Backbone as a chain_set.jsonl record, in Angstrom:
{"seq": "MTEYMSFDDEGRCTEVRCKGCPTVIAAQAFPKGNVRPTQSYAEVAIEMVESNGLLSKHITGMCVDCAKMMHAESIPSVTELALLYATDVEQWRCNAVRGKMDPTEITMCVARQEARRPVRLLED", "coords": {"N": [[5.694, 2.475, 11.821], [2.81, 0.36, 11.144], [2.103, -3.022, 10.27], [0.08, -3.81, 7.558], [-0.672, -6.029, 6.727], [-1.534, -9.358, 7.508], [-0.178, -12.657, 8.333], [0.032, -16.088, 7.931], [1.331, -19.041, 9.703], [3.129, -20.362, 8.026], [3.721, -18.451, 6.307], [1.824, -17.323, 4.378], [-0.174, -14.894, 3.015], [-2.963, -13.895, 4.86], [-4.822, -11.98, 5.355], [-5.591, -8.35, 4.285], [-5.709, -5.261, 5.789], [-7.217, -2.297, 5.668], [-5.587, 0.875, 5.449], [-6.099, 3.16, 6.658], [-8.212, 2.626, 8.484], [-9.334, -0.099, 10.701], [-10.869, -2.013, 8.929], [-10.861, -4.912, 7.17], [-9.723, -5.598, 3.757], [-9.052, -7.403, 2.119], [-9.055, -10.747, 2.153], [-8.583, -14.523, 2.697], [-10.094, -16.783, 0.782], [-10.737, -19.145, 1.31], [-9.215, -21.616, 3.579], [-5.815, -21.575, 3.298], [-5.935, -20.578, 0.962], [-6.003, -18.236, -1.883], [-5.419, -14.801, -1.195], [-8.353, -12.685, -1.528], [-9.986, -9.828, -2.867], [-12.548, -8.01, -0.644], [-15.808, -6.758, -0.428], [-15.378, -4.27, 0.352], [-13.361, -3.422, -0.481], [-11.346, -0.905, -2.211], [-9.56, 1.362, -4.342], [-6.942, 3.557, -4.261], [-5.426, 6.174, -6.32], [-2.214, 7.848, -6.789], [-0.443, 10.286, -7.971], [3.096, 10.478, -8.933], [6.02, 11.635, -8.951], [9.13, 10.695, -10.383], [12.644, 10.183, -9.705], [14.014, 10.84, -11.764], [12.149, 13.165, -12.988], [10.044, 12.059, -14.233], [6.775, 11.333, -14.495], [4.66, 8.943, -12.605], [2.336, 6.477, -11.271], [0.913, 5.297, -8.33], [-0.59, 2.963, -6.928], [-2.793, 2.199, -4.438], [-4.425, 0.097, -2.161], [-7.397, 0.42, -0.198], [-10.292, 0.661, 2.169], [-13.562, 1.113, 1.017], [-15.036, 3.174, 2.286], [-12.805, 5.101, 3.423], [-11.42, 5.584, 1.244], [-13.304, 7.08, -0.182], [-13.69, 9.015, 1.553], [-11.145, 10.303, 1.162], [-11.461, 11.241, -1.12], [-13.593, 13.087, -0.851], [-13.488, 15.164, 0.81], [-11.528, 17.667, 1.784], [-8.728, 18.187, 0.031], [-6.251, 16.208, -0.122], [-2.917, 16.512, 1.76], [0.345, 16.928, 0.327], [1.983, 15.731, 2.166], [0.342, 14.021, 3.475], [0.027, 12.269, 1.574], [2.536, 11.251, 1.219], [3.146, 9.887, 3.555], [0.858, 7.872, 3.343], [2.044, 6.543, 1.177], [4.783, 5.901, 2.074], [3.945, 3.944, 4.104], [3.102, 1.917, 2.367], [5.619, 1.261, 1.087], [7.141, 0.792, 3.216], [5.646, -1.808, 3.946], [6.22, -3.298, 1.711], [9.157, -3.603, 1.949], [8.949, -5.144, 4.584], [7.516, -7.455, 3.703], [9.595, -8.591, 1.735], [11.625, -8.902, 3.556], [10.647, -11.039, 4.673], [10.194, -12.958, 2.935], [12.641, -13.606, 2.564], [14.268, -12.272, 0.525], [17.258, -11.121, -1.041], [19.196, -9.027, 0.886], [20.801, -6.756, -0.185], [19.688, -6.174, -2.727], [17.057, -5.478, -1.48], [17.721, -3.05, -0.095], [18.527, -1.566, -2.313], [16.177, -1.51, -3.743], [14.188, -0.398, -1.844], [15.267, 2.116, -1.679], [15.018, 3.222, -4.25], [12.216, 3.09, -4.213], [11.818, 5.265, -2.556], [12.959, 7.49, -3.525], [10.879, 8.275, -4.957], [8.345, 10.741, -5.237], [5.148, 11.943, -3.853], [2.553, 13.501, -5.622], [-0.083, 14.47, -6.196], [-3.529, 13.724, -5.212], [-4.954, 11.321, -7.395], [-7.977, 11.426, -9.301], [-11.076, 9.359, -9.069]], "CA": [[4.51, 1.991, 11.231], [2.17, -1.051, 11.753], [1.607, -3.974, 8.92], [-1.419, -4.17, 7.313], [-1.097, -7.53, 6.17], [-1.395, -10.661, 8.279], [0.384, -13.851, 7.646], [-0.195, -17.669, 8.831], [2.737, -19.899, 10.342], [3.475, -20.701, 6.673], [4.293, -17.381, 5.715], [0.788, -16.892, 3.427], [-1.061, -13.771, 3.463], [-4.19, -14.402, 5.413], [-5.761, -10.986, 5.32], [-5.249, -7.2, 4.39], [-6.43, -4.306, 6.356], [-7.427, -0.454, 5.207], [-4.209, 1.919, 6.006], [-6.994, 4.25, 7.394], [-8.933, 2.082, 9.518], [-9.131, -1.434, 10.686], [-11.475, -2.706, 8.08], [-10.406, -5.898, 6.132], [-10.1, -5.395, 2.307], [-8.835, -8.553, 1.267], [-9.073, -11.996, 2.949], [-8.327, -15.762, 2.19], [-11.514, -17.065, 0.462], [-10.867, -20.428, 2.224], [-8.129, -21.879, 4.391], [-4.882, -21.86, 2.682], [-6.287, -20.148, -0.635], [-5.494, -16.84, -2.206], [-6.368, -13.612, -0.625], [-9.168, -12.006, -2.562], [-10.59, -8.498, -2.532], [-13.701, -8.096, -0.066], [-16.751, -5.917, -1.0], [-14.855, -3.126, 1.089], [-12.02, -3.056, -1.219], [-11.291, -0.003, -3.21], [-8.177, 1.812, -4.82], [-6.723, 5.172, -4.413], [-4.304, 6.393, -7.03], [-1.43, 8.753, -6.318], [0.459, 10.798, -9.437], [4.457, 10.462, -8.48], [7.107, 11.961, -9.855], [10.134, 9.759, -10.012], [13.99, 10.848, -9.264], [14.403, 11.681, -13.089], [11.265, 13.849, -13.447], [8.867, 11.606, -15.125], [5.498, 11.02, -13.859], [4.344, 7.84, -12.523], [1.304, 6.39, -10.664], [1.076, 4.819, -7.24], [-1.982, 2.508, -6.599], [-3.03, 1.377, -3.039], [-5.719, -0.388, -1.56], [-7.833, 0.993, 1.22], [-11.675, 0.416, 2.194], [-14.223, 2.067, 0.454], [-15.257, 4.393, 3.422], [-11.826, 5.637, 3.508], [-11.125, 6.221, -0.106], [-14.215, 7.932, -0.482], [-13.22, 10.318, 2.348], [-10.069, 11.144, 0.667], [-11.905, 12.186, -2.417], [-14.649, 13.892, -0.78], [-13.056, 15.992, 1.918], [-10.517, 18.749, 1.372], [-7.547, 17.636, -0.962], [-5.122, 15.775, 1.15], [-1.708, 17.272, 1.545], [1.581, 16.099, -0.14], [2.462, 14.893, 3.411], [-0.425, 12.823, 4.202], [-0.172, 11.244, 0.616], [3.824, 10.903, 1.283], [2.772, 8.974, 4.852], [0.549, 6.696, 2.98], [3.011, 5.888, 0.305], [5.826, 5.324, 3.124], [3.086, 2.777, 4.615], [3.305, 0.942, 1.334], [7.188, 1.031, 1.056], [7.481, -0.243, 4.755], [4.797, -3.235, 3.996], [6.958, -4.076, 0.773], [10.466, -4.207, 2.95], [8.46, -6.239, 5.392], [7.324, -8.841, 2.608], [10.546, -8.753, 1.028], [12.418, -9.474, 4.394], [9.755, -12.404, 5.173], [10.303, -13.658, 1.917], [14.162, -14.219, 2.271], [14.935, -11.515, -0.652], [18.723, -10.682, -0.871], [19.32, -7.745, 1.552], [21.277, -5.873, -0.861], [18.494, -6.014, -3.496], [15.804, -5.045, -0.664], [17.989, -2.001, 0.134], [18.391, -1.152, -3.621], [14.668, -1.383, -4.147], [13.661, 0.708, -0.905], [16.049, 3.315, -2.167], [14.261, 3.478, -5.551], [10.923, 3.44, -3.758], [11.72, 6.126, -1.39], [13.14, 8.459, -4.387], [9.686, 8.837, -5.736], [7.787, 11.833, -4.377], [3.859, 12.1, -4.373], [2.057, 14.914, -6.331], [-1.432, 14.691, -5.933], [-4.221, 12.317, -5.614], [-5.737, 11.083, -8.83], [-9.351, 11.372, -9.389], [-11.609, 8.143, -9.578]], "C": [[4.059, 0.465, 11.196], [2.034, -1.704, 10.263], [0.575, -3.73, 8.923], [-1.861, -5.435, 6.775], [-0.557, -8.608, 7.214], [-0.885, -11.944, 7.59], [0.057, -15.066, 8.361], [1.356, -17.869, 9.053], [3.48, -20.226, 8.973], [3.936, -19.657, 5.762], [2.944, -16.903, 4.435], [-0.005, -15.767, 3.829], [-2.387, -14.336, 3.694], [-5.33, -13.132, 5.228], [-4.995, -9.489, 5.128], [-6.136, -6.112, 4.896], [-6.29, -2.716, 5.554], [-6.166, 0.03, 5.989], [-5.081, 2.913, 6.998], [-7.752, 3.855, 8.279], [-8.672, 0.468, 9.588], [-9.96, -2.541, 9.495], [-10.674, -3.575, 7.133], [-10.682, -5.682, 4.58], [-9.9, -6.228, 1.51], [-8.435, -9.837, 2.378], [-8.93, -13.336, 1.965], [-9.922, -16.301, 1.863], [-11.93, -18.627, 1.07], [-9.455, -20.908, 2.48], [-7.138, -22.37, 3.318], [-4.801, -21.637, 1.09], [-5.953, -18.832, -0.702], [-6.308, -15.89, -1.858], [-7.04, -12.906, -1.954], [-9.735, -10.696, -1.81], [-12.09, -8.805, -1.635], [-14.513, -6.939, -0.7], [-16.398, -4.429, -0.417], [-13.725, -2.582, 0.278], [-12.155, -1.625, -2.389], [-9.903, 0.468, -3.361], [-8.103, 3.237, -4.83], [-5.407, 5.24, -5.051], [-3.472, 7.75, -6.531], [-0.707, 9.317, -7.261], [1.907, 11.095, -8.11], [5.044, 10.995, -9.033], [8.373, 11.221, -9.332], [11.474, 10.658, -10.037], [14.281, 11.416, -10.498], [13.238, 12.614, -13.726], [10.236, 13.336, -14.397], [7.816, 11.398, -13.866], [5.17, 9.558, -13.69], [3.029, 7.885, -11.619], [1.572, 5.3, -9.572], [-0.379, 4.261, -6.692], [-1.848, 2.01, -5.341], [-4.267, 1.018, -2.597], [-6.2, 0.081, -0.233], [-9.613, 0.475, 1.157], [-12.161, 1.507, 1.465], [-14.561, 3.342, 1.034], [-13.965, 5.564, 3.244], [-11.246, 6.387, 2.159], [-12.117, 7.37, -0.416], [-13.996, 9.377, 0.198], [-12.294, 10.829, 1.749], [-10.431, 11.916, -0.343], [-12.855, 13.311, -2.165], [-14.212, 15.103, 0.101], [-11.858, 16.822, 1.146], [-9.296, 17.958, 0.656], [-6.433, 17.389, -0.199], [-3.687, 16.436, 0.639], [-0.745, 16.261, 0.959], [1.934, 15.263, 1.179], [1.559, 14.056, 3.774], [-0.486, 11.713, 2.969], [1.437, 10.375, 0.606], [3.654, 9.543, 2.511], [2.091, 7.59, 4.117], [1.307, 5.874, 2.056], [4.207, 5.16, 0.86], [4.897, 4.021, 3.377], [3.429, 1.566, 3.556], [4.793, 0.242, 0.985], [7.37, 0.037, 2.176], [7.064, -1.628, 4.646], [5.751, -4.015, 2.89], [8.062, -4.67, 1.371], [10.113, -5.057, 3.78], [8.25, -7.553, 4.842], [8.755, -9.183, 1.955], [11.794, -9.816, 2.029], [12.066, -11.2, 4.573], [10.104, -13.145, 4.234], [11.953, -14.166, 1.39], [14.92, -13.358, 1.08], [16.398, -11.119, -0.113], [18.593, -9.168, -0.099], [19.619, -6.595, 0.786], [20.02, -5.273, -1.657], [17.396, -5.188, -2.809], [16.337, -3.682, -0.657], [17.939, -1.013, -1.139], [17.102, -0.712, -3.889], [13.876, -0.171, -3.392], [14.31, 2.064, -1.721], [15.162, 4.067, -3.383], [12.921, 4.051, -5.19], [10.919, 4.752, -3.33], [12.194, 7.617, -2.326], [11.89, 9.212, -5.082], [8.92, 9.836, -4.66], [6.091, 11.748, -5.019], [3.524, 13.455, -4.711], [0.847, 14.971, -5.933], [-2.412, 13.475, -5.848], [-5.019, 12.459, -6.745], [-7.204, 10.922, -8.702], [-9.779, 9.8, -9.748], [-11.488, 8.017, -10.948]], "O": [[4.854, -0.475, 11.219], [1.882, -1.017, 9.253], [-0.074, -3.433, 9.927], [-2.988, -5.82, 6.466], [0.596, -8.678, 7.639], [-1.162, -12.216, 6.422], [-0.213, -14.925, 9.554], [2.296, -17.147, 8.719], [4.699, -20.327, 9.112], [4.442, -19.876, 4.661], [3.293, -16.075, 3.593], [-0.481, -15.718, 4.963], [-2.914, -15.125, 2.91], [-6.519, -13.347, 4.995], [-3.916, -9.33, 5.699], [-7.28, -6.038, 4.449], [-5.295, -2.25, 4.998], [-5.838, -0.456, 7.071], [-4.599, 3.339, 8.048], [-8.116, 4.732, 9.063], [-7.988, -0.147, 8.77], [-9.602, -3.705, 9.313], [-9.876, -3.051, 6.355], [-11.85, -5.598, 4.2], [-10.31, -6.168, 0.35], [-7.593, -9.737, 3.27], [-9.106, -13.288, 0.748], [-10.814, -16.189, 2.704], [-13.051, -19.111, 1.229], [-8.565, -20.637, 1.674], [-7.399, -23.306, 2.563], [-4.063, -22.155, 0.252], [-5.618, -18.234, 0.32], [-7.527, -15.877, -2.029], [-6.505, -12.65, -3.033], [-9.896, -10.53, -0.601], [-12.732, -9.806, -1.954], [-13.926, -6.181, -1.471], [-17.121, -3.482, -0.727], [-13.264, -1.446, 0.393], [-13.039, -1.519, -3.239], [-9.056, 0.037, -2.579], [-8.957, 3.999, -5.283], [-4.422, 4.634, -4.63], [-4.076, 8.635, -5.925], [0.078, 8.416, -7.556], [1.863, 11.607, -6.991], [4.601, 10.976, -10.182], [8.652, 11.126, -8.137], [11.362, 11.833, -10.386], [14.819, 12.522, -10.46], [13.322, 12.846, -14.932], [9.658, 14.047, -15.219], [8.042, 11.331, -12.658], [5.407, 8.864, -14.679], [2.585, 8.962, -11.22], [2.395, 4.423, -9.836], [-1.182, 4.997, -6.12], [-0.827, 1.38, -5.067], [-5.191, 1.82, -2.732], [-5.451, 0.122, 0.742], [-10.074, -0.033, 0.134], [-11.56, 2.559, 1.244], [-14.426, 4.418, 0.451], [-14.196, 6.741, 2.965], [-10.748, 7.511, 2.104], [-11.741, 8.458, -0.853], [-14.077, 10.487, -0.327], [-12.421, 12.05, 1.656], [-9.957, 13.029, -0.571], [-13.004, 14.269, -2.924], [-14.857, 16.128, -0.118], [-11.416, 16.531, 0.035], [-9.166, 16.814, 1.094], [-5.742, 18.266, 0.318], [-3.404, 16.777, -0.51], [-0.903, 15.043, 1.03], [2.153, 14.059, 1.052], [1.974, 13.172, 4.524], [-0.897, 10.566, 3.146], [1.592, 9.238, 0.16], [4.03, 8.396, 2.269], [2.595, 6.473, 4.235], [1.253, 4.645, 2.104], [4.645, 4.112, 0.386], [5.223, 3.017, 2.745], [3.926, 0.488, 3.881], [5.028, -0.934, 0.706], [7.658, -1.157, 2.104], [7.758, -2.556, 5.063], [6.049, -5.193, 3.086], [8.183, -5.893, 1.447], [10.93, -5.97, 3.909], [8.679, -8.591, 5.346], [8.86, -10.375, 1.666], [12.47, -10.793, 1.708], [12.805, -12.184, 4.6], [10.421, -14.267, 4.626], [12.344, -14.771, 0.391], [16.044, -13.698, 0.712], [16.628, -10.851, 1.066], [17.888, -8.281, -0.581], [18.968, -5.557, 0.905], [19.451, -4.217, -1.38], [16.837, -4.289, -3.438], [15.566, -2.88, -1.184], [17.436, 0.109, -1.078], [16.917, 0.446, -4.261], [13.196, 0.709, -3.92], [13.596, 2.883, -2.299], [14.754, 5.229, -3.376], [12.478, 5.118, -5.617], [9.99, 5.457, -3.724], [11.843, 8.719, -1.905], [11.866, 10.334, -5.588], [8.944, 9.664, -3.441], [5.788, 11.564, -6.198], [4.078, 14.433, -4.209], [0.73, 15.802, -5.033], [-2.134, 12.384, -6.345], [-5.654, 13.467, -7.056], [-7.571, 10.136, -7.829], [-9.103, 9.087, -10.489], [-11.911, 7.009, -11.515]]}, "num_chains": 1, "name": "protein.A"}
């Protein structure tokens, strides 16, 4: 899986790209500033089931066009939603490693995240 976030030499996020296409959905407003959503930013919500059976929601950023396509076309399969979610989990893991988080804690957090399963795409 490819990372969809870019970082500068000092480890600051400089831009975030859509998971469905190369569109930049968030970028630094000025050098060394915080990353802010662009006009192309949209959110997609996925209903998830936790390992204990409770339902939860995972929200992920995409570009407006890809988000519209997900809602307008046929209903995305659970496999497609699982791949989208797995991309976020892998990006989180990469960010945690980059941030020098404790490896044991990373492993536990990723295991918890991977235990969640997508159910369906939630409406806007």
